[in-house]
VOGU-3710 file (C-alpha; in Angstrom, 3 decimals, decimal comma):
1> xxxxxxxxxx> -69,512/29,378/56,523  -68,987/25,895/57,850  -72,340/24,473/59,143  -73,257/21,690/58,680  -90,696/21,783/43,138  -93,275/23,638/44,151  -94,216/26,529/41,859  -94,799/29,320/44,328  -97,256/32,134/44,005  -95,043/35,197/44,073
11> xxxxxxxxxx> -97,038/37,414/46,374  -96,539/41,116/46,821  -94,244/41,550/49,801  -92,609/44,493/51,512  -89,268/44,459/53,227  -90,952/46,401/56,009  -92,934/43,304/56,932  -89,785/41,448/57,937  -87,742/44,406/59,104  -86,509/44,096/62,691
21> xxxxxxxxxx> -86,640/47,863/63,219  -89,095/50,667/62,678  -88,188/52,899/59,734  -90,409/55,930/60,310  -89,389/57,818/57,198  -89,211/54,890/54,782  -91,527/55,044/51,819  -93,767/52,094/50,925  -92,138/49,811/48,387  -94,008/48,874/45,217
31> xxxxxxxxxx> -93,127/45,392/44,075  -93,295/43,983/40,580  -94,575/40,411/40,548  -92,169/38,140/38,696  -92,904/34,514/37,889  -89,628/33,616/36,199  -88,251/30,811/38,359  -89,506/27,660/39,923  -88,577/28,462/43,499  -88,708/26,496/46,710
41> xxxxxxxxxx> -90,686/27,920/49,607  -88,379/26,344/52,171  -85,417/24,052/52,594  -85,643/20,485/53,841  -82,212/20,955/55,387  -83,313/23,671/57,835  -85,069/22,909/61,091  -86,831/26,281/60,864  -88,286/28,011/57,819  -89,924/31,372/57,231
51> xxxxxxxxxx> -91,216/33,498/54,357  -87,826/34,662/53,130  -87,508/37,051/50,184  -87,539/35,004/46,990  -84,783/35,610/44,483  -87,281/36,500/41,760  -88,354/39,566/43,784  -84,909/40,953/44,452  -84,376/42,804/41,173  -87,581/44,809/41,557
61> xxxxxxxxxx> -86,762/45,526/45,206  -83,348/46,901/44,298  -84,632/48,907/41,359  -87,307/50,491/43,515  -84,821/51,461/46,204  -82,467/52,858/43,583  -85,255/55,066/42,204  -85,961/56,483/45,661  -82,362/57,208/46,623  -79,425/59,170/45,260
71> xxxxxxxxxx> -76,995/57,126/47,369  -77,413/53,798/45,589  -75,824/52,148/42,567  -77,228/48,762/41,466  -75,251/46,576/39,073  -75,372/43,073/37,622  -71,850/41,683/37,812  -72,128/38,475/35,832  -74,252/35,364/36,103  -74,312/32,289/38,293
81> xxxxxxxxxx> -73,636/28,757/37,081  -77,390/28,467/36,550  -77,546/31,693/34,550  -79,034/33,967/37,212  -77,859/37,566/37,730  -75,341/38,483/40,433  -76,427/41,786/41,974  -74,010/44,236/43,540  -75,229/47,345/45,362  -72,835/50,142/46,278
91> xxxxxxxxxx> -74,018/52,779/48,750  -72,269/56,016/49,660  -73,339/59,540/50,579  -73,932/62,169/47,923  -70,426/63,610/48,225  -68,959/60,271/47,165  -71,292/59,319/44,317  -69,515/59,573/40,986  -66,115/59,365/42,678  -65,789/55,608/43,140
101> xxxxxxxxxx> -62,927/55,488/40,639  -61,095/58,106/42,696  -61,456/56,119/45,894  -60,414/52,876/44,206  -57,342/54,684/42,893  -56,492/55,868/46,401  -56,744/52,276/47,585  -54,252/51,172/44,939  -51,696/53,532/46,465  -51,479/51,070/49,343
111> xxxxxxxxxx> -49,510/48,759/47,042  -47,165/51,391/45,585  -45,926/53,531/48,483  -47,081/52,290/51,852  -45,447/54,978/53,988  -46,936/57,704/51,842  -50,330/56,026/52,062  -50,099/55,736/55,845  -49,115/59,407/56,134  -52,026/60,367/53,919
121> xxxxxxxxxx> -54,432/58,403/56,135  -52,993/60,116/59,213  -53,558/63,577/57,773  -56,913/63,024/56,020  -59,545/61,826/58,438  -62,393/62,373/55,972  -61,416/59,543/53,597  -63,903/56,784/52,809  -63,272/53,146/53,686  -64,788/50,348/51,568
131> xxxxxxxxxx> -66,595/47,664/53,539  -67,949/44,593/51,764  -70,894/42,484/52,943  -71,430/39,143/51,205  -74,935/37,687/51,033  -75,904/34,044/51,472  -73,150/32,130/49,721  -74,991/29,021/50,917  -78,442/28,952/49,389  -80,247/27,547/52,417
141> xxxxxxxxxx> -78,900/30,285/54,702  -81,560/32,776/53,684  -81,220/35,280/56,517  -78,023/36,854/55,189  -79,571/38,255/52,031  -82,736/39,314/53,863  -80,660/41,271/56,380  -78,672/42,818/53,523  -81,870/43,972/51,804  -82,921/45,684/55,025
151> xxxxxxxxxx> -79,508/47,311/55,365  -79,683/48,538/51,769  -83,107/50,036/52,492  -81,794/51,777/55,594  -78,609/53,209/54,126  -80,418/54,257/50,969  -83,182/56,187/52,694  -82,625/56,932/56,377  -81,362/60,184/57,900  -80,619/59,190/61,510
161> xxxxxxxxxx> -77,240/60,188/62,912  -75,783/56,668/62,980  -76,675/56,085/59,333  -75,217/59,428/58,290  -72,028/58,866/60,299  -71,447/55,447/58,763  -71,985/56,800/55,246  -69,753/59,786/55,921  -66,881/57,409/56,629  -67,523/54,336/54,480
171> xxxxxxxxxx> -68,478/53,030/51,070  -70,702/49,980/51,489  -70,495/47,230/48,867  -73,221/44,585/49,122  -72,852/41,339/47,166  -76,575/40,802/47,562  -77,004/37,093/46,710  -73,774/35,326/45,966  -75,540/32,052/45,271  -78,797/32,669/43,360
181> xxxxxxxxxx> -79,011/29,031/42,231  -78,914/27,793/45,815  -81,502/30,320/46,988  -83,905/29,381/44,194  -83,504/25,636/44,740  -83,112/25,823/48,543  -79,778/24,001/48,375  -76,399/24,809/49,858  -74,477/24,566/46,575  -74,687/26,354/43,237
191> xxxxxxxxxx> -76,029/25,089/39,929  -72,800/23,212/39,204  -73,144/21,355/42,500  -70,184/23,015/44,244  -70,047/24,606/47,659  -68,923/28,120/46,724  -67,503/28,662/50,196  -64,917/25,991/49,431  -63,897/27,422/46,039  -61,717/30,431/46,858
201> xxxxxxxxxx> -58,344/28,786/46,279  -59,533/27,135/43,042  -61,969/29,808/41,798  -63,582/27,404/39,374  -67,044/28,962/39,507  -68,453/32,167/38,013  -69,839/33,270/41,368  -66,456/32,912/43,046  -64,696/34,796/40,281  -67,201/37,636/40,615
211> xxxxxxxxxx> -66,506/37,965/44,331  -62,744/37,792/43,796  -63,127/40,567/41,234  -64,980/42,740/43,731  -62,366/42,157/46,415  -59,547/43,087/44,007  -61,464/46,119/42,777  -62,076/47,611/46,219  -59,576/45,935/48,580  -62,117/46,334/51,381
221> xxxxxxxxxx> -60,941/47,090/54,887  -63,647/44,844/56,384  -65,292/41,802/54,815  -68,413/40,288/56,403  -69,779/36,954/55,180  -73,350/36,059/56,148  -74,213/32,494/57,112  -76,285/30,266/59,410  -77,089/28,403/61,525  -75,154/28,080/64,783
231> xxxxxxxxxx> -76,768/27,906/68,179  -75,889/26,555/71,612  -72,182/26,186/70,852  -71,755/27,627/74,343  -74,426/28,006/77,015  -76,747/30,912/76,088  -74,262/32,230/73,520  -76,195/32,263/70,292  -74,830/32,589/66,792  -71,181/32,771/65,860
241> xxxxxxxxxx> -68,828/35,625/65,036  -65,257/34,987/63,959  -62,203/35,314/64,565  -61,499/31,621/64,654  -59,725/29,043/66,729  -56,199/27,906/65,905  -54,469/26,794/63,807  -54,082/30,022/61,865  -52,517/29,861/58,444  -48,898/30,992/58,794
251> xxxxxxxxxx> -49,166/33,020/55,580  -51,305/35,621/57,341  -49,860/38,647/59,116  -52,078/37,467/61,929  -50,892/39,872/64,585  -52,281/42,809/62,595  -55,546/40,997/61,928  -56,274/39,839/65,475  -55,394/43,252/66,906  -58,670/44,575/65,482
261> xxxxxxxxxx> -60,776/41,511/64,607  -61,262/40,399/68,204  -62,494/43,816/69,280  -64,704/44,156/66,229  -66,293/40,775/67,037  -67,053/41,985/70,544  -68,576/45,158/69,100  -70,891/43,046/66,970  -71,834/41,016/70,028  -72,519/44,206/71,977
271> xxxxxxxxxx> -74,824/45,529/69,260  -76,778/42,273/69,249  -77,154/42,359/73,009  -78,063/46,062/73,046  -81,064/45,232/70,860  -82,085/42,116/72,733  -85,626/43,426/73,221  -86,242/43,107/69,454  -86,135/39,315/69,498  -89,247/37,181/69,816
281> xxxxxxxxxx> -87,922/33,709/70,576  -86,818/32,459/73,994  -83,506/31,303/72,510  -82,655/34,947/71,900  -84,320/36,378/74,963  -82,175/34,151/77,169  -78,865/34,734/75,376  -75,968/36,262/77,266  -73,781/36,828/74,210  -72,499/35,208/71,040
291> xxxxxxxxxx> -70,037/32,422/70,441  -66,689/33,900/69,355  -64,497/30,861/68,598  -61,141/32,463/69,366  -62,422/33,695/72,714  -64,672/30,802/73,654  -62,976/27,666/72,289  -59,641/26,012/71,539  -60,172/24,084/68,275  -62,689/23,039/65,665
301> xxxxxxxxxx> -63,523/26,303/63,902  -60,257/27,282/62,260  -59,391/29,858/59,595  -56,520/27,794/58,192  -57,448/27,066/54,542  -57,954/29,965/52,106  -61,011/28,257/50,622  -63,525/30,265/52,662  -64,622/33,708/51,499  -63,544/35,834/54,496
311> xxxxxxxxxx> -60,304/33,881/54,889  -59,484/34,585/51,252  -60,329/38,269/51,777  -57,840/38,398/54,643  -55,015/37,883/52,128  -56,114/41,151/50,527  -55,723/42,891/53,869  -59,369/42,719/54,958  -60,541/42,076/58,506  -62,653/39,075/57,553
321> xxxxxxxxxx> -65,498/37,700/59,665  -67,903/34,835/59,181  -71,247/35,652/60,792  -73,437/32,647/61,590  -76,988/33,526/62,610  -78,527/31,199/65,192  -81,789/30,353/63,407  -83,497/30,426/60,028  -86,323/32,798/60,943  -87,045/36,482/61,494
331> xxxxxxxxxx> -85,007/36,484/64,704  -82,077/35,183/62,667  -82,518/38,115/60,267  -82,544/40,533/63,228  -79,403/38,955/64,671  -77,573/39,285/61,345  -78,729/42,862/60,826  -77,547/43,911/64,282  -74,207/42,117/63,939  -73,466/43,985/60,707
341> xxxxxxxxxx> -74,452/47,332/62,215  -72,086/46,616/65,110  -69,255/45,900/62,690  -69,948/49,102/60,747  -69,994/51,225/63,887  -66,699/49,772/65,077  -65,027/50,217/61,689  -66,234/53,813/61,534  -64,865/54,647/64,975  -61,492/52,971/64,339
351> xxxxxxxxxx> -60,970/53,390/60,622  -57,720/55,352/60,725  -55,884/52,844/62,890  -57,420/49,843/61,116  -56,556/51,089/57,639  -53,034/51,960/58,804  -52,525/48,343/59,859  -54,066/47,052/56,636  -51,444/49,078/54,762  -48,812/47,652/57,122
361> xxxxxxxxxx> -49,624/44,174/55,793  -48,729/45,328/52,295  -45,635/47,158/53,566  -44,307/43,969/55,135  -44,762/42,187/51,831  -43,063/44,841/49,709  -40,188/45,226/52,175  -39,820/41,448/52,583  -40,060/42,087/56,304  -42,264/39,665/58,252
371> xxxxxxxxxx> -41,416/40,192/61,926  -43,693/37,443/63,250  -42,449/34,773/60,828  -39,339/32,640/61,114  -36,477/33,587/58,798  -36,769/31,591/55,615  -40,485/30,934/55,872  -41,081/33,129/52,837  -38,729/32,353/49,947  -37,344/35,299/48,007
381> xxxxxxxxxx> -39,082/34,080/44,874  -40,802/31,189/43,163  -39,449/30,137/39,775  -42,018/28,621/37,409  -40,331/26,771/34,503  -42,392/26,087/31,395  -42,702/22,798/29,508  -42,059/23,904/25,911  -44,346/21,209/24,452  -47,173/21,544/26,947
391> xxxxxxxxxx> -47,097/24,944/28,659  -50,813/24,862/29,488  -50,516/23,875/33,151  -47,985/26,603/33,962  -49,925/29,139/31,913  -53,079/28,340/33,870  -51,158/28,900/37,098  -49,674/32,211/35,927  -53,054/33,562/34,885  -54,541/32,404/38,173
401> xxxxxxxxxx> -51,872/34,284/40,109  -52,403/37,416/38,009  -56,155/37,190/38,529  -55,491/37,291/42,252  -53,434/40,509/42,230  -50,154/38,605/42,466  -47,313/40,068/40,428  -45,594/37,726/37,961  -42,593/38,592/35,795  -40,911/36,818/32,910
411> xxxxxxxxxx> -37,163/36,386/32,514  -35,838/38,330/29,511  -32,832/36,061/29,169  -31,296/32,876/30,525  -30,341/32,919/34,196  -29,015/30,764/36,978  -30,504/30,497/40,452  -28,964/28,451/43,244  -26,922/26,381/40,820  -29,708/25,618/38,340
421> xxxxxxxxxx> -30,094/27,208/34,902  -33,399/28,422/33,519  -34,203/29,585/29,975  -35,519/32,900/28,775  -39,279/33,062/29,256  -39,276/31,409/32,673  -41,871/32,943/34,983  -40,869/34,336/38,382  -43,011/35,337/41,341  -40,873/37,644/43,440
431> xxxxxxxxxx> -42,009/37,684/47,031  -41,244/41,313/47,821  -44,764/42,325/46,833  -47,847/43,614/48,605  -49,842/40,386/48,626  -46,955/38,072/49,410  -49,055/36,060/51,850  -51,563/35,146/49,166  -48,772/34,269/46,722  -47,108/32,021/49,266
441> xxxxxxxxxx> -50,250/30,232/50,406  -50,967/29,355/46,778  -47,444/28,241/45,892  -45,963/26,630/48,998  -45,935/22,879/49,613  -47,958/23,167/52,810  -47,227/21,548/56,163  -48,235/18,631/58,341  -50,386/20,084/61,124  -51,609/16,776/62,533
451> xxxxxxxxxx> -49,973/17,407/65,892  -50,967/21,069/66,035  -54,670/20,556/66,648  -57,014/17,677/67,448  -59,438/18,481/64,661  -59,748/20,539/61,492  -62,967/21,807/59,976  -62,047/21,270/56,331  -58,987/20,719/54,132  -55,515/21,306/55,499
461> xxxxxxxxxx> -53,474/21,226/52,263  -54,091/22,652/48,791  -50,715/23,350/47,100  -51,323/24,579/43,550  -47,993/23,272/42,193  -48,525/19,824/43,684  -52,218/19,500/42,860  -52,310/21,397/39,560  -49,108/19,783/38,305  -46,674/22,605/37,572
471> xxxxxxxxxx> -43,209/23,217/38,990  -42,650/26,063/41,453  -39,087/26,220/42,724  -38,719/28,138/45,980  -35,590/30,296/45,750  -34,031/30,996/49,133  -31,961/33,835/47,681  -32,938/36,785/45,463  -33,233/35,917/41,779  -31,079/38,271/39,737
481> xxxxxxxxxx> -32,214/38,567/36,123  -33,706/41,200/33,874  -37,460/40,685/33,667  -40,602/42,126/32,169  -44,049/42,310/33,743  -46,682/39,788/32,729  -50,277/40,918/32,259  -51,885/37,771/30,857  -50,769/34,580/29,160  -52,592/33,116/26,188
491> xxxxxxxxxx> -52,381/29,533/24,993  -51,915/29,004/21,281  -50,885/25,568/20,150  -48,940/24,573/17,060  -48,481/21,597/14,779  -45,165/20,707/13,135  -44,110/17,978/10,753  -46,117/15,782/8,410  -47,307/13,231/10,935  -48,088/10,874/12,459
501> xxxxxxxxxx> -48,508/13,172/15,471  -47,828/12,515/19,146  -50,198/14,007/21,721  -48,483/13,525/25,090  -50,509/12,362/28,066  -49,270/15,447/29,890  -52,187/17,565/31,090  -55,923/18,128/31,248  -55,706/20,145/28,035  -53,916/17,273/26,280
511> xxxxxxxxxx> -56,623/14,749/27,145  -59,281/17,285/26,225  -57,650/17,604/22,804  -57,802/13,817/22,367  -61,511/13,743/23,222  -62,174/16,719/20,956  -60,557/14,911/18,041  -62,406/11,672/18,812  -65,721/13,567/18,692  -64,679/14,937/15,305
521> xxxxxxxxxx> -64,172/11,409/13,994  -60,366/11,487/14,075  -58,731/8,098/14,671  -56,555/8,011/17,804  -54,260/5,333/19,213  -52,897/5,069/22,767  -49,686/3,331/23,836  -48,806/1,651/27,126  -47,193/4,856/28,348  -50,541/6,572/27,977
531> xxxxxxxxxx> -49,495/8,825/25,077  -51,768/9,345/22,090  -51,125/9,293/18,337  -52,995/10,196/15,195  -52,291/9,778/11,511  -54,855/12,430/10,575  -53,922/15,099/8,060  -52,615/18,315/9,573  -55,427/20,367/8,064  -58,026/18,261/9,882
541> xxxxxxxxxx> -56,596/18,724/13,370  -54,673/22,015/13,233  -57,542/24,198/14,491  -58,143/22,024/17,554  -54,420/21,811/18,270  -54,157/25,593/18,110  -57,021/25,940/20,605  -55,435/23,391/22,952  -52,231/25,359/23,578  -50,028/22,291/23,026
551> xxxxxxxxxx> -47,111/22,101/20,615  -47,595/18,862/18,746  -44,818/17,212/16,731  -44,365/14,226/14,460  -43,455/10,855/15,996  -43,547/7,193/15,086  -46,466/5,206/16,435  -45,259/2,409/18,788  -46,257/-1,161/17,996  -48,057/-1,471/21,327
561> xxxxxxxxxx> -50,422/1,424/20,548  -54,063/0,433/20,107  -57,073/2,328/18,866  -59,338/4,089/21,345  -62,845/5,365/20,763  -65,216/7,989/22,076  -66,827/6,432/25,151  -70,141/7,151/26,814  -69,565/7,895/30,501  -72,169/7,900/33,281
571> xxxxxxxxxx> -71,637/9,170/36,806  -73,846/8,387/39,780  -75,582/11,599/40,755  -75,788/12,819/44,312  -78,689/15,256/44,227  -77,693/16,889/47,486  -77,201/14,301/50,201  -75,788/15,821/53,355  -76,333/19,288/51,852  -73,769/18,700/49,096
581> xxxxxxxxxx> -73,394/17,008/45,738  -70,503/14,698/46,499  -69,948/13,710/42,845  -69,705/17,246/41,452  -65,928/17,678/41,531  -65,411/14,424/39,643  -68,138/15,352/37,155  -66,387/18,645/36,435  -63,050/16,848/36,103  -64,551/14,516/33,492
591> xxxxxxxxxx> -66,017/17,450/31,601  -62,738/19,340/31,619  -61,016/16,235/30,274  -63,448/16,431/27,381  -65,690/13,461/28,179  -69,420/13,645/27,614  -70,716/12,625/31,015  -74,312/11,850/31,941  -75,547/12,100/35,512  -77,786/9,201/36,579
601> xxxxxxxxxx> -79,594/9,037/39,890  -79,567/5,775/41,844  -83,244/5,289/40,998  -82,537/5,765/37,276  -79,779/3,156/37,405  -82,119/0,780/39,216  -84,989/1,279/36,771  -83,136/1,755/33,486  -79,794/0,014/33,852  -76,607/1,075/32,067
611> xxxxxxxxxx> -77,051/-0,492/28,649  -76,265/2,737/26,777  -72,987/3,441/28,564  -69,414/2,183/28,353  -68,141/3,559/31,650  -69,782/4,030/35,048  -68,171/6,257/37,689  -69,186/6,149/41,344  -67,734/9,120/43,216  -69,215/10,156/46,528
621> xxxxxxxxxx> -71,094/8,910/49,528  -72,021/5,259/49,983  -75,375/6,489/51,312  -76,567/6,844/47,721  -77,297/3,112/47,833  -78,290/3,006/51,507  -81,875/2,567/52,623  -81,373/4,228/56,005  -81,792/7,821/54,897  -83,199/10,861/56,635
631> xxxxxxxxxx> -86,312/12,542/55,267  -84,161/15,321/53,786  -81,923/12,832/51,959  -84,490/10,226/50,953  -85,272/11,620/47,516  -81,637/11,472/46,432  -81,103/7,749/47,061  -82,792/4,416/46,610  -86,309/4,207/47,959  -86,677/0,575/48,998
641> xxxxxxxxxx> -85,058/-2,861/48,965  -86,606/-3,687/45,610  -84,771/-0,781/44,015  -81,548/-1,722/45,801  -81,734/-5,258/44,424  -82,435/-3,935/40,914  -79,495/-1,538/41,233  -77,198/-4,393/42,252  -78,442/-6,617/39,428  -78,040/-3,900/36,796
651> xxxxxxxxxx> -74,545/-3,123/38,009  -73,598/-6,791/37,965  -74,945/-7,156/34,419  -73,082/-4,037/33,305  -69,734/-5,355/34,577  -70,337/-8,904/33,327  -71,062/-7,558/29,847  -67,752/-5,708/29,689  -68,719/-2,369/31,185  -66,030/-0,387/32,966
661> xxxxxxxxxx> -66,734/0,459/36,634  -64,606/3,062/38,456  -65,004/3,887/42,160  -63,352/7,023/43,516  -62,829/7,702/47,203  -63,689/5,932/50,414  -67,482/6,256/50,132  -67,596/4,802/46,633  -65,172/2,060/47,644  -67,427/1,001/50,516
671> xxxxxxxxxx> -70,433/1,085/48,180  -68,550/-1,172/45,740  -68,101/-3,680/48,559  -71,830/-3,503/49,310  -72,596/-4,136/45,637  -70,468/-7,287/45,688  -68,082/-6,010/43,022  -65,003/-6,374/45,227  -63,990/-8,701/48,038  -61,263/-6,359/49,282
681> xxxxxxxxxx> -61,262/-4,996/52,806  -61,991/-1,261/52,541  -60,026/0,691/55,145  -60,732/4,369/55,743  -59,280/7,200/57,780  -61,584/9,301/59,884  -63,718/12,048/58,377  -61,264/14,715/59,486  -58,298/13,260/57,583  -57,128/14,952/54,410
691> xxxxxxxxxx> -53,972/16,087/52,685  -51,252/15,502/50,131  -49,559/12,100/50,143  -46,615/10,406/48,462  -47,777/7,663/46,105  -45,904/4,888/44,326  -47,655/4,587/40,963  -47,055/1,670/38,621  -46,230/4,174/35,848  -47,997/2,605/32,868
701> xxxxxxxxxx> -51,526/1,828/31,714  -53,883/2,961/34,465  -51,219/5,182/36,020  -49,445/6,335/32,866  -47,863/9,732/33,318  -47,177/9,159/37,033  -44,142/7,531/38,589  -42,890/5,712/41,653  -42,162/8,912/43,572  -45,255/10,987/42,980
711> xxxxxxxxxx> -48,143/12,660/44,747  -51,838/12,202/45,425  -54,601/13,795/47,475  -56,806/12,164/50,117  -59,984/13,295/51,819  -61,241/10,642/54,224  -58,467/8,376/52,909  -59,046/4,828/51,698  -56,737/1,855/51,206  -57,288/-1,798/50,416
721> xxxxxxxxxx> -56,176/-4,925/52,290  -57,359/-8,476/52,988  -57,392/-11,701/51,012  -59,333/-10,001/48,233  -56,322/-7,961/47,214  -54,545/-11,207/46,256  -56,875/-11,258/43,264  -56,218/-7,632/42,393  -53,790/-5,894/40,134  -52,227/-3,291/42,422
731> xxxxxxxxxx> -51,857/-0,081/40,448  -50,529/2,229/43,165  -49,631/2,192/46,840  -49,022/4,804/49,462  -45,251/5,267/49,667  -43,711/2,745/52,028  -41,959/5,317/54,195  -42,907/7,025/57,426  -42,926/10,405/55,699  -45,498/9,390/53,043
741> xxxxxxxxxx> -47,842/12,071/54,377  -46,633/15,400/52,972  -49,071/18,017/54,230  -52,449/18,203/55,918  -54,062/16,517/58,924  -54,229/12,745/59,330  -53,920/11,015/62,672  -53,194/7,270/62,950  -52,002/7,065/59,377  -49,271/4,505/59,997
751> xxxxxxxxxx> -51,490/1,557/59,075  -51,928/2,988/55,560  -48,185/3,222/54,885  -47,218/1,164/51,846  -50,763/-0,166/51,357  -52,598/-0,344/48,012  -54,501/2,838/47,142  -55,442/1,911/43,554  -56,440/-1,611/42,566  -58,156/-3,368/39,672
761> xxxxxxxxxx> -60,103/-6,558/40,150  -58,799/-9,443/38,035  -61,359/-10,892/35,673  -63,667/-7,875/35,679  -63,224/-4,227/34,806  -63,674/-2,823/38,323  -61,147/-0,226/39,505  -60,990/1,177/43,040  -59,196/4,470/43,634  -58,727/5,535/47,253
771> xxxxxxxxxx> -57,448/8,976/46,278  -59,806/11,914/45,692  -58,694/12,553/42,133  -61,523/14,949/41,203  -61,745/16,829/44,467  -63,748/20,079/44,082  -62,380/20,673/40,577  -59,035/21,399/42,261  -56,810/18,351/41,776  -56,005/18,935/38,077
781> xxxxxxxxxx> -52,790/16,941/38,304  -54,732/13,800/39,223  -57,518/14,131/36,635  -55,559/12,016/34,148  -55,913/9,024/36,464  -59,574/9,209/35,473  -58,879/9,347/31,745  -56,293/6,580/32,086  -58,824/4,331/33,813  -61,401/5,091/31,129
791> xxx> -59,113/4,513/28,136  -57,157/1,546/29,518  -58,284/-1,776/28,039
//
């Protein structure tokens, strides 16, 4: 979960060759040679490599197993960002085949009448429990999918007593390769450059949405996520099995989770140790157990953010575990296989009590009864008002909540809550519902956990209202109004009046509309407030306005409005430095704003320059222009000092000739200093610092649409000081108050208080932004800082 082109001859391979166990009754598998993809034989980012099963072989493997077994159902459930199939295999005994709809329906009863469901479980010991196993969400962590293929083979064909007992009690759902793009290219991320195991609060990627759909469909009792590689975290304890260290997200019903998760982790460890004689390497032969963070550590491997797959599954009542194999080799496959068997055995032996407590999670939500939470932690409801002219942000949020099994209703008439009036059509998320924890973790403001733990593994704040830009009012008392259920919200814009027309600088969709019209040849002007205007005929723009979801009206064009044009934007491409593409979130933000953006590698900028572009965006690590790179990272950056000097010269020429340069984040800011484009002092927080901050924006031009009491997001925060800032136009500062940090984890932040966080160099079009305004395609509210910087003259 959290560690961290050669055209291959696709040889005939059998799963039996890499199987860690002897399957006496298994039939030989006939493979179909497929030469469809250009696949990597190994990953530069792994210290070990082995002949893992290539993605191009998996379809024929699954089809062959399906032909030989009446227990197996193979499906393609969508495609990856790169267009590759997402395979799902469901395995159950013959008595269950054809009855999946029945069992899914039984699961849904957990949300309707919890006491009845618990009584039914008590009196019907022969029910089937869905267990979901997720394969290799990180492409370089090959062992997960290989172990899953072996498990599919076993449960499809074997007749031993353990296999039959597990199938008698469970339905097994295997998400075989959650990241086909990464497996093919031997990279951690998917084809869009995102780490899918950081996408479960945003759900921006097709692969994530597919997994969310599976979780909603089955509401699995246990969710196992296969990863690698963790070794020597404790002496002779190899691999890692969650549950995690503190802090635990307070939106969990954690007492019910830990009651079973700790024992299930130990059962997985016991199964690994019971099969110790299978392992070949000394690392495994000498192990005395596995590393279980909650048992063996105090901090550093937390389950706090809902961005990770098993942590997200926990909000659907699952007992979620990340399983990190020790090594990328056949022993790692054996370890993963045995860990999963241990989890299945434990779930089978304890299913009645475990499912009863899973239902208890939903009962607490429906009854608004959270015995291990302070009174008032959960509001009675969230009220989501709608901007009548630009409802797109709230509509996106409502659909997102609905897509996550969260109930949303709409007020059928005007109402008042806690002294404030709201119109008919206002959306309400009542918190007496089964998945209240998930609703709250998406809608709350978050908290400052800096003093709760010395270190966090990843982000510590993610509030959808604050970072997507919609209002969610927490109601401390029940909201009394007649409502109707909401199933889905559609955006359909409208155009009124005879023009000219005002397009407010109000949302991602609004800026996208502007760029759409510019591409169509429509003349657009922009005023100092950042709003847009067109004198185009209604017939020419009405179709695009309708698609946008905005309600556009006639307005006079201010005298200060000036024409803007369609601009060519380049972004510096990180091909995968440090096992990630650090520019990908910003690239996606630019695309969603409607800009045509071209990725250029550092070498391309050095060799070709930027003569064809109007705007250059640097977002990501400063190592892209460093010469001190590891062998794994070398191909993604500059190769020698000659290229570095050419890069600097081309960048200098670009800026001197009127090109617009935008640096986003601490890494890009430091790189800008190296390039000689700023003389500011670049200050940065440590790598563990991140969260939501109060920002004082100038409120016009570069920061149009934002005000003096607003919000931003930082990840490895940056701010600017020194004599160089005397020659800057300061566009925004961190709020000059001790409470400028709203939520997250940031030690020693006092020195950043009140300091510049957005500056523009005087005399040249170089803008430094210390906020992470395109972070993982999540910070929608801040995307318009990008478009402002691009359009501002």
